[in-house]
C-alpha positions as CSV (number, residue, x, y, z in Angstrom):
1,M,-7.3,-7.0,18.6
2,R,-5.3,-7.0,15.6
3,T,-4.7,-4.2,13.0
4,A,-5.5,-4.1,9.4
5,Y,-1.7,-3.6,8.8
6,D,-1.0,-6.7,11.3
7,I,-3.5,-9.1,8.6
8,I,-2.3,-7.5,5.4
9,I,1.5,-7.9,5.8
10,R,3.2,-7.2,1.9
11,P,1.6,-7.5,-1.2
12,I,2.7,-10.7,-3.3
13,I,4.4,-9.4,-6.4
14,T,5.5,-12.1,-8.9
15,E,5.0,-12.4,-12.7
16,K,1.6,-14.5,-12.3
17,S,0.2,-11.9,-9.4
18,M,1.1,-8.8,-12.4
19,E,-1.2,-10.7,-14.9
20,A,-3.7,-10.7,-12.6
21,I,-3.9,-7.0,-11.6
22,E,-5.7,-6.6,-15.5
23,E,-8.5,-8.7,-14.2
24,K,-8.7,-6.8,-10.8
25,K,-6.8,-9.2,-8.7
26,Y,-4.1,-8.5,-5.9
27,V,-2.3,-11.0,-4.3
28,F,-1.0,-10.3,-0.5
29,E,0.3,-12.1,1.9
30,V,-1.8,-12.4,4.9
31,A,-1.6,-13.5,8.5
32,P,-2.4,-17.2,8.8
33,P,-4.8,-17.2,11.5
34,A,-6.7,-14.5,9.4
35,N,-10.2,-15.3,7.5
36,K,-11.8,-14.0,4.5
37,I,-14.1,-11.1,6.7
38,E,-10.8,-10.0,8.3
39,I,-9.1,-9.5,5.0
40,R,-11.8,-8.0,3.7
41,K,-11.9,-5.0,6.4
42,A,-8.7,-4.8,6.7
43,I,-8.2,-3.8,2.8
44,E,-11.2,-1.4,3.4
45,T,-9.6,0.1,6.1
46,I,-6.0,0.4,4.1
47,Q,-7.3,2.0,1.3
48,G,-7.7,5.4,0.5
49,K,-11.2,6.9,2.2
50,T,-13.9,8.6,-0.2
51,K,-14.3,12.5,-0.1
52,R,-16.6,14.6,-0.5
53,M,-16.7,18.1,-1.8
54,G,-20.4,19.1,-2.6
55,V,-21.5,17.4,-5.3
56,H,-18.2,15.9,-6.3
57,V,-16.8,12.5,-5.1
58,G,-13.3,11.8,-5.5
59,K,-10.6,9.5,-3.1
60,R,-8.4,10.3,-0.8
61,S,-4.6,9.0,-1.5
62,D,-3.9,5.7,0.5
63,M,-0.1,6.7,0.3
64,K,2.0,8.7,2.4
65,K,4.6,10.1,0.6
66,A,8.0,11.7,2.2
67,Y,10.4,13.7,0.3
68,I,13.4,14.3,2.4
69,Q,16.6,17.0,1.5
70,L,20.0,16.5,2.9
71,T,22.7,19.5,3.5
72,A,25.3,19.4,1.5
73,D,28.0,17.6,3.6
74,S,25.8,14.6,4.4
75,K,26.7,11.2,3.3
76,A,24.1,9.7,-0.1
77,I,21.3,7.4,0.5
78,E,22.7,3.8,-0.9
79,L,19.5,2.9,-1.8
80,F,19.5,5.0,-4.3
81,E,22.7,5.0,-6.2
82,G,22.8,3.0,-9.0
83,M,19.1,4.8,-9.9
84,V,20.6,8.0,-11.3
């Protein structure tokens, strides 16, 4: 049994795919043996779930963030060297 993350490999980020987002069209790289039904179910699974609080209906976040604080004597993360 494949999980949703086995079916949806990664988003495709190109100029053409970014223009398609305005029309609510998204492009993903998917596993070759996956069919349309499996892809649809995987996307629905990966997206944030709806949450109800009384009469208000909202959506939970579909991503997870991690804030990391390094100690004073630790080495800086090289990925963020040129961004600051």
